[in-house]
C-alpha positions in Angstrom: -5.7 13.7 11.2 -8.3 12.1 8.8 -7.2 11.4 5.2 -9.2 10.4 2.1 -7.9 7.2 0.6 -8.2 6.3 -3.1 -7.2 3.2 -5.0 -5.4 3.1 -8.4 -7.7 1.0 -10.6 -5.0 -1.6 -11.1 -4.2 -1.8 -7.4 -7.9 -2.4 -6.6 -7.9 -5.4 -9.0 -4.7 -6.7 -7.4 -6.2 -6.4 -3.9 -9.3 -8.3 -5.0 -7.1 -11.1 -6.3 -5.5 -11.7 -2.9 -6.9 -14.1 -0.4 -9.8 -13.0 1.9 -7.7 -13.0 5.1 -5.0 -10.8 3.5 -7.6 -8.4 2.1 -9.2 -8.0 5.5 -5.8 -7.2 7.1 -5.1 -4.6 4.4 -8.5 -3.1 4.9 -7.9 -2.8 8.7 -4.6 -1.0 8.1 -6.2 1.2 5.4 -8.9 2.1 8.0 -6.1 3.2 10.4 -4.6 5.3 7.6 -8.0 7.0 7.0 -8.4 7.8 10.7 -4.9 8.6 11.8 -3.2 9.6 8.5 -0.2 7.3 9.0 1.0 3.8 10.0 4.0 3.0 12.1 6.7 0.3 11.8 6.3 -2.7 11.7 2.9 -2.4 9.9 4.4 0.1 7.4 7.8 1.6 6.4 9.1 4.3 4.1 10.5 2.9 0.9 11.6 6.1 -0.9 11.1 9.8 -0.7 7.3 9.6 -1.3 6.5 5.9 -1.3 5.4 3.8 1.7 4.8 0.1 2.1 2.1 -1.7 4.2 3.3 -5.0 5.4 0.9 -7.9 6.0 1.9 -11.4 7.1 -1.0 -13.8 7.0 -0.4 -17.3 5.5 2.4 -15.7 3.4 3.8 -12.2 3.1 1.9 -9.4 1.2 2.8 -5.8 0.5 1.0 -2.7 -0.7 2.5 0.6 -1.7 0.9 3.9 -1.1 1.7 7.6 -1.3 0.5 10.9 0.0 -1.0 13.3 -2.5 -1.1 16.9 -1.4 -2.0 17.0 2.3 -5.3 15.2 2.7 -5.1 12.3 0.2 -3.6 8.9 0.1 -3.4 6.8 -3.0 -3.0 3.0 -2.9 -0.8 2.1 -5.8 0.1 -1.6 -5.9 -0.7 -4.8 -4.0 1.3 -8.0 -4.3 2.4 -11.3 -2.6 6.0 -11.1 -1.4 8.0 -14.1 -2.2 11.6 -13.0 -1.5 13.4 -11.5 1.5 13.9 -8.2 -0.1 11.1 -6.3 -1.9 11.6 -6.8 -5.6 12.7 -3.6 -7.5 10.1 -4.3 -10.2 7.3 -3.9 -7.7 8.7 -0.6 -6.5 9.0 0.6 -10.1 5.3 -0.4 -10.8 4.2 1.7 -7.8 6.4 4.7 -8.8 5.1 4.6 -12.4 1.5 4.6 -11.2 2.3 7.4 -8.8 3.4 9.6 -11.7 -0.2 9.7 -12.9 -1.3 11.4 -9.7 1.5 13.9 -9.0 
């Protein structure tokens, strides 16, 4: 089921600040999201009711949060390098705040 993907303007800046290899991995996963409409574990996981996380490990760990808007849209909300075992709550809150603009 094909989906349209949009980037929050801040998320797009964050993605551009990541290394080239991490960007390419994210773009590959985003292409799968466009074509199939979802990602499976371990590439992604559900974080909360309407927030999902893309997981990239390439010369470090990186994460991106996304959400489904209506039925046919996906919004990419936040990209960041992961430095701890557990995803920091502050990063989840950033994604949730950005999501409120689109709901």
